[in-house]
Z-matrix of the N, CA and C atoms (Angstrom, degrees):
N
C 1 1.472
C 2 1.537 1 110.81
N 3 1.331 2 115.21 1 -46.23
C 4 1.458 3 119.70 2 179.60
C 5 1.526 4 110.77 3 -61.40
N 6 1.339 5 115.51 4 -38.81
C 7 1.465 6 119.66 5 179.96
C 8 1.526 7 110.84 6 -62.17
N 9 1.332 8 116.31 7 -41.04
C 10 1.469 9 120.66 8 179.31
C 11 1.526 10 110.85 9 -63.42
N 12 1.319 11 116.08 10 -43.28
C 13 1.464 12 120.76 11 179.04
C 14 1.523 13 110.38 12 -61.21
N 15 1.325 14 116.23 13 -42.99
C 16 1.461 15 120.56 14 -179.43
C 17 1.526 16 111.62 15 -65.93
N 18 1.331 17 116.59 16 -38.56
C 19 1.468 18 120.36 17 178.25
C 20 1.520 19 110.41 18 -64.17
N 21 1.335 20 116.59 19 -47.36
C 22 1.467 21 120.74 20 179.94
C 23 1.524 22 110.57 21 -61.55
N 24 1.321 23 116.50 22 -43.80
C 25 1.468 24 120.58 23 179.15
C 26 1.526 25 110.82 24 -62.77
N 27 1.322 26 116.24 25 -42.21
C 28 1.456 27 120.09 26 -179.81
C 29 1.513 28 112.78 27 -65.66
N 30 1.325 29 116.13 28 -42.22
C 31 1.469 30 120.81 29 178.59
C 32 1.518 31 110.44 30 -62.79
N 33 1.324 32 117.19 31 -45.45
C 34 1.463 33 120.64 32 -179.57
C 35 1.518 34 111.46 33 -63.21
N 36 1.326 35 116.33 34 -40.87
C 37 1.462 36 119.75 35 178.26
C 38 1.524 37 110.73 36 -63.22
N 39 1.321 38 116.82 37 -40.68
C 40 1.464 39 121.22 38 179.78
C 41 1.526 40 111.24 39 -63.55
N 42 1.336 41 116.61 40 -46.21
C 43 1.468 42 120.70 41 -179.72
C 44 1.525 43 110.31 42 -60.77
N 45 1.318 44 116.93 43 -46.47
C 46 1.469 45 121.26 44 -178.03
C 47 1.525 46 111.34 45 -64.60
N 48 1.318 47 116.65 46 -48.99
C 49 1.467 48 120.22 47 -176.00
C 50 1.525 49 112.26 48 -67.97
N 51 1.332 50 116.86 49 -35.20
C 52 1.460 51 119.44 50 -178.21
C 53 1.524 52 112.46 51 -76.02
N 54 1.336 53 117.45 52 -19.22
C 55 1.464 54 121.27 53 -178.07
C 56 1.521 55 113.28 54 -99.66
N 57 1.312 56 116.34 55 -24.54
C 58 1.466 57 121.39 56 -170.58
C 59 1.528 58 113.15 57 -54.89
N 60 1.315 59 117.20 58 -38.74
C 61 1.457 60 120.63 59 -178.28
C 62 1.516 61 114.40 60 -71.77
N 63 1.325 62 116.74 61 -9.41
C 64 1.468 63 121.16 62 -179.60
C 65 1.522 64 112.10 63 -107.17
N 66 1.332 65 116.73 64 15.95
C 67 1.460 66 121.54 65 -179.35
C 68 1.521 67 110.53 66 -111.29
N 69 1.328 68 115.54 67 141.40
C 70 1.457 69 120.06 68 -177.77
C 71 1.522 70 110.46 69 -150.43
N 72 1.319 71 116.22 70 166.51
C 73 1.461 72 121.10 71 177.26
C 74 1.520 73 109.42 72 -85.41
N 75 1.320 74 116.34 73 172.49
C 76 1.466 75 120.74 74 177.52
C 77 1.522 76 111.36 75 -55.55
N 78 1.319 77 116.47 76 -41.03
C 79 1.464 78 120.83 77 -176.92
C 80 1.523 79 112.90 78 -74.11
N 81 1.330 80 116.50 79 -15.33
C 82 1.463 81 120.25 80 -176.30
C 83 1.526 82 113.20 81 -102.90
N 84 1.322 83 117.63 82 5.08
C 85 1.465 84 121.11 83 -174.46
C 86 1.528 85 111.58 84 -51.40
N 87 1.321 86 116.07 85 124.90
C 88 1.462 87 121.71 86 -176.80
C 89 1.523 88 111.47 87 -70.21
N 90 1.332 89 116.02 88 -42.51
C 91 1.462 90 119.04 89 -179.68
C 92 1.526 91 110.17 90 -69.95
N 93 1.334 92 116.35 91 144.93
C 94 1.462 93 122.27 92 -178.79
C 95 1.522 94 109.44 93 -134.19
N 96 1.331 95 116.05 94 176.13
C 97 1.464 96 120.00 95 179.12
C 98 1.529 97 111.53 96 -64.26
N 99 1.323 98 117.33 97 -26.25
C 100 1.464 99 120.65 98 178.50
C 101 1.529 100 112.15 99 -88.00
N 102 1.319 101 116.51 100 -13.74
C 103 1.464 102 121.81 101 178.52
C 104 1.527 103 108.49 102 -142.80
N 105 1.348 104 117.14 103 68.28
C 106 1.462 105 120.94 104 -174.22
C 107 1.528 106 113.12 105 -79.59
N 108 1.321 107 115.47 106 161.56
C 109 1.460 108 120.67 107 171.74
C 110 1.530 109 108.21 108 -95.43
N 111 1.319 110 117.31 109 176.31
C 112 1.462 111 120.52 110 -176.80
C 113 1.523 112 112.80 111 -69.10
N 114 1.327 113 116.76 112 -37.90
C 115 1.463 114 118.75 113 -176.39
C 116 1.521 115 111.62 114 -162.79
N 117 1.319 116 114.01 115 162.88
C 118 1.461 117 123.10 116 170.51
C 119 1.519 118 106.23 117 -104.50
N 120 1.312 119 117.85 118 129.78
C 121 1.464 120 121.77 119 179.09
C 122 1.519 121 109.45 120 -107.38
N 123 1.334 122 116.00 121 126.62
C 124 1.462 123 121.16 122 175.51
C 125 1.522 124 107.86 123 -112.73
N 126 1.308 125 116.47 124 123.21
C 127 1.461 126 121.86 125 -178.88
C 128 1.522 127 110.87 126 -87.02
N 129 1.319 128 115.87 127 136.20
C 130 1.458 129 121.63 128 -174.58
C 131 1.517 130 114.39 129 -70.30
N 132 1.326 131 114.43 130 162.98
C 133 1.464 132 123.78 131 174.73
C 134 1.526 133 105.88 132 -158.39
N 135 1.303 134 117.45 133 -170.33
C 136 1.460 135 121.18 134 -171.94
C 137 1.524 136 113.73 135 -62.30
N 138 1.341 137 113.71 136 139.48
C 139 1.461 138 122.89 137 171.92
C 140 1.524 139 106.79 138 -120.12
N 141 1.331 140 117.33 139 134.00
C 142 1.458 141 121.03 140 -178.76
C 143 1.525 142 111.34 141 -74.82
N 144 1.327 143 115.99 142 165.23
C 145 1.465 144 121.85 143 -175.42
C 146 1.523 145 113.19 144 -58.27
N 147 1.327 146 117.27 145 -29.63
C 148 1.467 147 120.31 146 -179.90
C 149 1.528 148 112.51 147 -86.65
N 150 1.332 149 116.69 148 5.77
C 151 1.458 150 120.69 149 178.59
C 152 1.515 151 114.63 150 91.22
N 153 1.333 152 116.90 151 -2.63
C 154 1.463 153 120.96 152 178.85
C 155 1.527 154 110.43 153 -73.01
N 156 1.309 155 116.66 154 138.77
C 157 1.459 156 120.48 155 177.59
C 158 1.523 157 110.34 156 -74.64
N 159 1.321 158 117.01 157 140.65
C 160 1.461 159 120.46 158 173.86
C 161 1.525 160 108.34 159 -65.23
N 162 1.332 161 118.05 160 157.07
C 163 1.472 162 119.97 161 -178.79
C 164 1.519 163 113.57 162 -54.25
N 165 1.318 164 116.91 163 -39.71
C 166 1.464 165 120.09 164 -177.78
C 167 1.527 166 110.89 165 -66.67
N 168 1.337 167 116.54 166 -34.97
C 169 1.463 168 120.52 167 178.61
C 170 1.523 169 111.63 168 -78.11
N 171 1.320 170 116.52 169 -39.74
C 172 1.465 171 119.07 170 179.73
C 173 1.522 172 111.27 171 -61.12
N 174 1.329 173 117.25 172 -37.54
C 175 1.464 174 119.09 173 179.98
C 176 1.528 175 110.79 174 -65.06
N 177 1.323 176 117.12 175 -33.92
C 178 1.466 177 120.66 176 177.01
C 179 1.528 178 110.73 177 -66.58
N 180 1.327 179 115.31 178 -47.83
C 181 1.467 180 119.24 179 -177.91
C 182 1.524 181 110.64 180 -66.92
N 183 1.327 182 117.33 181 -39.55
C 184 1.474 183 120.31 182 177.96
C 185 1.531 184 111.04 183 -58.79
N 186 1.327 185 116.48 184 -42.11
C 187 1.465 186 120.18 185 179.31
C 188 1.524 187 110.64 186 -65.02
N 189 1.332 188 116.45 187 -41.31
C 190 1.465 189 120.45 188 179.16
C 191 1.523 190 111.26 189 -63.66
N 192 1.322 191 116.45 190 -38.76
C 193 1.467 192 120.66 191 178.66
C 194 1.523 193 110.30 192 -62.07
N 195 1.319 194 116.59 193 -43.77
C 196 1.468 195 120.15 194 178.13
C 197 1.529 196 111.28 195 -59.97
N 198 1.317 197 116.12 196 -43.71
C 199 1.464 198 120.47 197 179.76
C 200 1.524 199 111.12 198 -64.56
N 201 1.318 200 116.30 199 -43.88
C 202 1.470 201 121.50 200 179.35
C 203 1.522 202 110.73 201 -59.90
N 204 1.324 203 116.55 202 -44.87
C 205 1.467 204 120.29 203 -178.07
C 206 1.527 205 111.81 204 -68.70
N 207 1.331 206 117.00 205 -21.12
C 208 1.466 207 120.89 206 174.30
C 209 1.524 208 112.13 207 -83.40
N 210 1.325 209 116.93 208 -7.10
C 211 1.454 210 121.17 209 176.09
C 212 1.508 211 115.94 210 81.26
N 213 1.339 212 117.42 211 21.82
C 214 1.465 213 119.25 212 -177.57
C 215 1.530 214 112.58 213 -77.37
N 216 1.327 215 116.81 214 -13.17
C 217 1.465 216 122.29 215 176.05
C 218 1.523 217 107.77 216 -157.89
N 219 1.330 218 117.65 217 148.01
C 220 1.466 219 120.14 218 -177.70
C 221 1.519 220 114.40 219 -78.94
N 222 1.335 221 116.94 220 -20.57
C 223 1.463 222 120.34 221 -176.33
C 224 1.523 223 111.05 222 -140.74
N 225 1.338 224 114.54 223 160.36
C 226 1.464 225 122.38 224 174.31
C 227 1.520 226 107.98 225 -118.59
N 228 1.320 227 117.22 226 134.29
C 229 1.460 228 121.84 227 173.10
C 230 1.521 229 107.97 228 -105.12
N 231 1.333 230 115.94 229 115.28
C 232 1.461 231 122.01 230 176.40
C 233 1.525 232 107.50 231 -93.22
N 234 1.311 233 117.04 232 112.66
C 235 1.459 234 120.74 233 -174.52
C 236 1.521 235 111.02 234 -118.88
N 237 1.326 236 115.42 235 134.81
C 238 1.457 237 119.55 236 -179.93
C 239 1.510 238 110.62 237 179.60
N 240 1.301 239 116.10 238 -165.05
C 241 1.459 240 122.65 239 -177.39
C 242 1.526 241 110.01 240 -82.61
N 243 1.324 242 115.68 241 116.53
C 244 1.462 243 120.17 242 177.95
C 245 1.507 244 112.08 243 -128.78
N 246 1.331 245 116.40 244 31.39
C 247 1.466 246 120.78 245 -174.84
C 248 1.517 247 113.77 246 -75.85
N 249 1.326 248 117.51 247 -27.61
C 250 1.458 249 120.74 248 -174.68
C 251 1.524 250 111.49 249 -102.98
N 252 1.334 251 115.82 250 143.94
C 253 1.466 252 120.51 251 -179.67
C 254 1.524 253 111.56 252 -63.48
N 255 1.335 254 116.53 253 -32.37
C 256 1.466 255 120.22 254 -177.24
C 257 1.530 256 113.34 255 -101.18
N 258 1.334 257 116.37 256 10.53
C 259 1.465 258 119.97 257 176.69
C 260 1.523 259 108.53 258 -149.37
N 261 1.321 260 116.02 259 109.16
C 262 1.460 261 120.42 260 -175.90
C 263 1.526 262 109.20 261 -141.59
N 264 1.319 263 115.70 262 99.27
C 265 1.466 264 120.30 263 -178.04
C 266 1.529 265 112.96 264 -61.49
N 267 1.354 266 119.15 265 -50.43
C 268 1.472 267 118.81 266 -177.80
C 269 1.523 268 113.37 267 -59.83
N 270 1.323 269 116.93 268 -38.28
C 271 1.462 270 120.41 269 -179.92
C 272 1.524 271 111.18 270 -64.09
N 273 1.333 272 116.62 271 -43.61
C 274 1.468 273 120.61 272 178.73
C 275 1.522 274 110.74 273 -65.83
N 276 1.315 275 116.89 274 -37.83
C 277 1.464 276 121.59 275 178.87
C 278 1.525 277 110.53 276 -65.03
N 279 1.330 278 115.96 277 -43.27
C 280 1.466 279 120.00 278 178.95
C 281 1.520 280 110.77 279 -64.42
N 282 1.326 281 116.53 280 -44.55
C 283 1.466 282 120.40 281 -179.58
C 284 1.527 283 110.84 282 -58.17
N 285 1.321 284 116.32 283 -42.06
C 286 1.464 285 120.34 284 179.25
C 287 1.525 286 110.42 285 -65.51
N 288 1.326 287 117.28 286 -45.44
C 289 1.468 288 120.79 287 -178.52
C 290 1.523 289 111.39 288 -62.28
N 291 1.318 290 116.65 289 -42.07
C 292 1.468 291 120.58 290 178.94
C 293 1.522 292 110.45 291 -63.86
N 294 1.341 293 116.60 292 -37.90
C 295 1.469 294 120.15 293 178.48
C 296 1.524 295 111.50 294 -65.87
N 297 1.337 296 116.02 295 -19.05
C 298 1.470 297 121.26 296 179.22
C 299 1.527 298 112.40 297 -97.35
N 300 1.320 299 116.81 298 9.33
C 301 1.457 300 119.80 299 173.82
C 302 1.511 301 117.09 300 103.56
N 303 1.329 302 117.91 301 3.91
C 304 1.464 303 120.56 302 176.93
C 305 1.523 304 108.99 303 -81.60
N 306 1.315 305 118.04 304 135.99
C 307 1.460 306 121.62 305 178.53
C 308 1.525 307 110.27 306 -64.16
N 309 1.324 308 116.58 307 131.42
C 310 1.463 309 120.73 308 179.80
C 311 1.523 310 111.45 309 -59.33
N 312 1.324 311 116.77 310 -31.07
C 313 1.465 312 120.89 311 -179.97
C 314 1.523 313 112.44 312 -69.15
N 315 1.316 314 116.34 313 -17.19
C 316 1.467 315 120.80 314 -177.45
C 317 1.525 316 112.89 315 -100.37
N 318 1.329 317 116.60 316 8.70
C 319 1.465 318 120.54 317 178.96
C 320 1.525 319 109.14 318 -117.84
N 321 1.316 320 116.61 319 119.64
C 322 1.457 321 122.61 320 178.04
C 323 1.526 322 108.93 321 -105.11
N 324 1.321 323 116.09 322 136.54
C 325 1.464 324 120.99 323 178.64
C 326 1.525 325 110.14 324 -101.94
N 327 1.307 326 115.90 325 131.48
C 328 1.459 327 122.43 326 175.57
C 329 1.525 328 108.15 327 -116.71
N 330 1.340 329 117.78 328 92.88
C 331 1.464 330 120.58 329 -177.52
C 332 1.521 331 113.70 330 -76.00
N 333 1.342 332 116.91 331 -2.84
C 334 1.457 333 120.61 332 -179.30
C 335 1.512 334 113.99 333 -98.81
N 336 1.330 335 116.58 334 13.21
C 337 1.462 336 119.68 335 179.10
C 338 1.515 337 111.09 336 -85.10
N 339 1.321 338 115.98 337 67.35
C 340 1.464 339 120.67 338 -174.70
C 341 1.520 340 112.59 339 -71.00
N 342 1.304 341 116.31 340 -21.29
C 343 1.460 342 121.20 341 176.21
C 344 1.528 343 108.21 342 -152.25
N 345 1.301 344 116.63 343 172.97
C 346 1.464 345 120.87 344 -173.65
C 347 1.523 346 112.57 345 -62.48
N 348 1.314 347 117.12 346 -43.38
C 349 1.466 348 119.65 347 -179.98
C 350 1.519 349 111.10 348 -63.44
N 351 1.341 350 117.27 349 -45.95
C 352 1.463 351 120.40 350 179.65
C 353 1.525 352 111.01 351 -58.20
N 354 1.328 353 116.53 352 -41.64
C 355 1.465 354 120.08 353 178.50
C 356 1.520 355 110.91 354 -57.60
N 357 1.308 356 117.40 355 -50.90
C 358 1.463 357 120.21 356 -176.05
C 359 1.522 358 111.86 357 -66.76
N 360 1.307 359 116.64 358 -39.76
C 361 1.464 360 120.29 359 177.74
C 362 1.520 361 109.68 360 -61.49
N 363 1.320 362 116.68 361 -45.13
C 364 1.464 363 120.74 362 -177.24
C 365 1.534 364 111.94 363 -68.83
N 366 1.318 365 117.50 364 -41.49
C 367 1.471 366 119.09 365 179.40
C 368 1.525 367 109.98 366 -62.87
N 369 1.320 368 116.93 367 -36.65
C 370 1.463 369 120.76 368 178.51
C 371 1.525 370 112.17 369 -75.03
N 372 1.323 371 117.12 370 -51.88
C 373 1.465 372 121.30 371 -171.65
C 374 1.527 373 113.65 372 -87.84
N 375 1.324 374 117.89 373 -36.63
C 376 1.468 375 121.01 374 -177.05
C 377 1.524 376 111.16 375 -88.61
N 378 1.334 377 116.54 376 -47.26
C 379 1.460 378 120.72 377 -178.62
C 380 1.532 379 112.49 378 -86.84
N 381 1.310 380 117.19 379 -16.36
C 382 1.456 381 121.02 380 174.86
C 383 1.514 382 116.26 381 78.06
N 384 1.325 383 118.15 382 20.50
C 385 1.467 384 120.64 383 -179.97
C 386 1.526 385 110.84 384 -74.14
N 387 1.319 386 115.67 385 140.27
C 388 1.461 387 121.17 386 176.20
C 389 1.523 388 112.20 387 -108.41
N 390 1.330 389 116.47 388 -21.38
C 391 1.469 390 120.89 389 178.67
C 392 1.520 391 108.84 390 -140.41
N 393 1.316 392 116.83 391 149.25
C 394 1.463 393 119.00 392 -175.85
C 395 1.522 394 111.73 393 -160.26
N 396 1.323 395 114.30 394 160.57
C 397 1.458 396 123.08 395 165.99
C 398 1.522 397 106.29 396 -111.73
N 399 1.314 398 116.96 397 126.67
C 400 1.460 399 122.09 398 179.86
C 401 1.522 400 108.70 399 -102.20
N 402 1.332 401 116.62 400 129.04
C 403 1.460 402 120.67 401 -176.53
C 404 1.525 403 110.57 402 -114.60
N 405 1.328 404 116.30 403 119.67
C 406 1.458 405 121.70 404 174.14
C 407 1.530 406 108.25 405 -167.53
N 408 1.334 407 116.80 406 -178.58
C 409 1.465 408 120.39 407 179.67
C 410 1.531 409 110.71 408 -73.66
N 411 1.329 410 115.93 409 157.81
C 412 1.465 411 120.35 410 -174.53
C 413 1.519 412 112.82 411 -58.03
N 414 1.335 413 117.89 412 -42.32
C 415 1.460 414 120.06 413 -177.00
C 416 1.530 415 111.11 414 -59.13
N 417 1.323 416 117.12 415 -30.35
C 418 1.462 417 124.20 416 -176.46
C 419 1.525 418 112.04 417 -94.41
N 420 1.319 419 115.95 418 -22.62
C 421 1.458 420 121.01 419 -170.20
C 422 1.527 421 113.13 420 -68.45
N 423 1.332 422 117.21 421 -32.30
C 424 1.465 423 119.28 422 178.43
C 425 1.532 424 110.36 423 -56.30
N 426 1.313 425 115.83 424 -48.42
C 427 1.469 426 120.82 425 -178.85
C 428 1.523 427 111.32 426 -69.30
N 429 1.335 428 116.57 427 -40.80
C 430 1.461 429 120.10 428 -178.39
C 431 1.529 430 111.22 429 -61.69
N 432 1.324 431 116.48 430 -44.86
C 433 1.469 432 120.48 431 178.50
C 434 1.529 433 110.43 432 -66.75
N 435 1.317 434 116.68 433 -41.65
C 436 1.468 435 121.00 434 178.22
C 437 1.519 436 110.57 435 -58.51
N 438 1.328 437 116.64 436 -44.92
C 439 1.463 438 121.14 437 179.47
C 440 1.525 439 111.22 438 -64.83
N 441 1.332 440 116.33 439 -45.80
C 442 1.466 441 120.22 440 -177.86
C 443 1.526 442 111.09 441 -61.75
N 444 1.307 443 116.58 442 -44.31
C 445 1.465 444 119.97 443 178.32
C 446 1.525 445 110.87 444 -70.37
N 447 1.316 446 115.91 445 -32.86
C 448 1.461 447 120.34 446 -179.16
C 449 1.512 448 113.90 447 -66.87
N 450 1.340 449 117.47 448 -28.15
C 451 1.466 450 120.48 449 177.39
C 452 1.524 451 111.62 450 -92.74
N 453 1.329 452 116.96 451 5.25
C 454 1.454 453 120.38 452 171.10
C 455 1.508 454 118.10 453 107.08
N 456 1.323 455 118.20 454 3.00
C 457 1.459 456 119.26 455 -179.87
C 458 1.524 457 111.87 456 -87.33
N 459 1.317 458 115.68 457 149.34
C 460 1.460 459 122.03 458 169.56
C 461 1.525 460 105.07 459 -81.01
N 462 1.307 461 116.54 460 97.20
C 463 1.461 462 120.92 461 -170.10
C 464 1.513 463 112.88 462 -119.16
N 465 1.314 464 114.40 463 141.18
C 466 1.458 465 121.82 464 171.47
C 467 1.522 466 107.42 465 -129.32
N 468 1.325 467 116.49 466 151.35
C 469 1.453 468 121.00 467 -177.10
C 470 1.511 469 112.57 468 -108.99
N 471 1.318 470 115.67 469 141.80
C 472 1.460 471 122.08 470 176.68
C 473 1.526 472 108.95 471 -113.15
N 474 1.313 473 116.41 472 122.42
C 475 1.468 474 121.96 473 -179.83
C 476 1.524 475 109.62 474 -76.26
N 477 1.336 476 116.46 475 125.97
C 478 1.468 477 120.21 476 -176.70
C 479 1.520 478 113.04 477 -112.35
N 480 1.325 479 117.71 478 19.60
C 481 1.465 480 120.52 479 -177.71
C 482 1.523 481 112.14 480 -61.98
N 483 1.333 482 115.18 481 136.83
C 484 1.466 483 122.14 482 173.54
C 485 1.524 484 107.47 483 -133.05
N 486 1.314 485 116.22 484 85.79
C 487 1.460 486 119.89 485 -178.14
C 488 1.518 487 110.95 486 77.78
N 489 1.330 488 116.38 487 -154.02
C 490 1.457 489 122.17 488 179.17
C 491 1.518 490 109.61 489 -106.31
N 492 1.329 491 115.34 490 158.01
C 493 1.455 492 121.05 491 -176.85
C 494 1.523 493 110.36 492 -120.48
N 495 1.322 494 115.23 493 150.55
C 496 1.455 495 120.81 494 174.72
C 497 1.527 496 108.87 495 -60.35
N 498 1.315 497 117.18 496 140.94
C 499 1.472 498 122.91 497 178.56
C 500 1.529 499 113.46 498 67.50
N 501 1.322 500 117.73 499 24.38
C 502 1.465 501 119.82 500 -178.47
C 503 1.534 502 111.98 501 -59.38
N 504 1.339 503 117.20 502 -37.78
C 505 1.464 504 119.66 503 179.54
C 506 1.524 505 110.70 504 -60.77
N 507 1.331 506 116.17 505 -41.65
C 508 1.462 507 120.34 506 178.54
C 509 1.526 508 110.61 507 -63.62
N 510 1.334 509 117.27 508 -41.57
C 511 1.465 510 120.42 509 177.91
C 512 1.524 511 110.42 510 -59.50
N 513 1.327 512 116.43 511 -43.64
C 514 1.464 513 120.92 512 -178.29
C 515 1.530 514 111.44 513 -63.74
N 516 1.334 515 116.23 514 -42.12
C 517 1.466 516 120.52 515 -179.91
C 518 1.524 517 110.40 516 -67.28
N 519 1.322 518 116.56 517 -44.91
C 520 1.465 519 121.35 518 -179.91
C 521 1.527 520 111.43 519 -61.36
N 522 1.315 521 115.74 520 -33.14
C 523 1.460 522 120.32 521 -177.55
C 524 1.524 523 112.05 522 -66.77
N 525 1.315 524 117.50 523 -27.35
C 526 1.468 525 120.23 524 176.91
C 527 1.523 526 109.80 525 -59.84
N 528 1.334 527 115.83 526 -46.06
C 529 1.466 528 120.23 527 177.51
C 530 1.522 529 110.92 528 -67.60
N 531 1.329 530 116.55 529 -38.95
C 532 1.458 531 120.69 530 -179.34
C 533 1.519 532 112.50 531 -62.06
N 534 1.314 533 116.95 532 -44.04
C 535 1.464 534 120.42 533 179.36
C 536 1.534 535 110.72 534 -63.48
N 537 1.317 536 115.96 535 -42.01
C 538 1.462 537 120.09 536 -179.79
C 539 1.523 538 110.54 537 -63.35
N 540 1.321 539 116.19 538 -45.93
C 541 1.467 540 121.95 539 -179.86
C 542 1.525 541 111.12 540 -60.62
N 543 1.324 542 116.57 541 -46.86
C 544 1.461 543 119.96 542 -176.20
C 545 1.526 544 112.35 543 -72.15
N 546 1.323 545 116.95 544 -29.52
C 547 1.464 546 120.06 545 175.00
C 548 1.522 547 109.87 546 -57.03
N 549 1.325 548 116.43 547 -45.03
C 550 1.463 549 119.78 548 -179.53
C 551 1.518 550 111.18 549 -72.22
N 552 1.329 551 117.88 550 -34.04
C 553 1.467 552 119.80 551 175.50
C 554 1.525 553 110.68 552 -58.82
N 555 1.324 554 116.42 553 -44.62
C 556 1.461 555 120.51 554 178.26
C 557 1.528 556 110.09 555 -64.77
N 558 1.318 557 116.47 556 -42.39
C 559 1.466 558 121.11 557 -176.83
C 560 1.524 559 112.22 558 -61.12
N 561 1.343 560 116.91 559 -37.87
C 562 1.470 561 119.91 560 -176.79
C 563 1.523 562 112.57 561 -99.02
N 564 1.337 563 117.32 562 -2.63
C 565 1.462 564 120.09 563 -179.15
C 566 1.514 565 112.72 564 66.41
N 567 1.310 566 116.85 565 44.43
C 568 1.463 567 121.58 566 -176.55
C 569 1.526 568 112.00 567 -58.76
N 570 1.340 569 115.63 568 144.51
C 571 1.461 570 122.73 569 176.98
C 572 1.524 571 108.07 570 -112.53
N 573 1.342 572 119.42 571 130.28
C 574 1.465 573 121.69 572 178.96
C 575 1.524 574 111.73 573 -56.72
N 576 1.320 575 116.83 574 154.44
C 577 1.464 576 121.79 575 -178.28
C 578 1.525 577 112.37 576 -60.43
N 579 1.341 578 116.75 577 -38.36
C 580 1.463 579 121.03 578 -178.72
C 581 1.525 580 109.37 579 -126.41
N 582 1.332 581 117.66 580 79.66
C 583 1.465 582 119.92 581 -174.30
C 584 1.519 583 114.68 582 -64.50
N 585 1.319 584 118.62 583 -33.61
C 586 1.463 585 121.08 584 177.48
C 587 1.522 586 113.28 585 83.98
N 588 1.344 587 114.88 586 166.52
C 589 1.462 588 121.76 587 -179.59
C 590 1.523 589 110.55 588 -81.10
N 591 1.321 590 116.02 589 157.59
C 592 1.464 591 121.63 590 -178.34
C 593 1.524 592 111.81 591 -64.06
N 594 1.332 593 115.79 592 141.82
C 595 1.463 594 123.36 593 177.80
C 596 1.522 595 107.20 594 -130.98
N 597 1.317 596 117.03 595 129.79
C 598 1.461 597 120.32 596 -178.52
C 599 1.520 598 110.68 597 -91.02
N 600 1.319 599 116.64 598 127.93
C 601 1.463 600 120.96 599 177.81
C 602 1.526 601 110.44 600 -72.22
């Protein structure tokens, strides 16, 4: 039991420490309009029944919109769960971004981003991105950047935190398991169950 705890603790420490240097705030974004990356990746989260984005998701999309309007990337990839006809995170994210002035042609939906690792694998292998800015909350960003770099992308993370969120303690606890799981996915080169056909950004 102690050995398992030590392994999990060690893996989490490795993921956090190896990603920390690649994380920055909106104002610190390394990529610019004169030196853009291939895309901005927004990771999905809950969407309400009426199509409204949850606060945690809206803050991610809002940050991506700001980056897009600054010209740091030509396109945004909205990735999340789109398996159900009546529940589609990427579609709701795109609709919100377009309503905020982003060109619909510059927003790509990835309905196969069922988890963070799948998103990064698909953006790299399916969409063909080599460089990216990943947008999510700090607690999640360590793993997201680790995954993106682990599948071969030149990735940097943008922190999208806006205050505190409901259930933050649960998110933090869940992330311990998430980091451990994704560490092994990177180690073995896991391939998502439904990788999909290539899409050009």
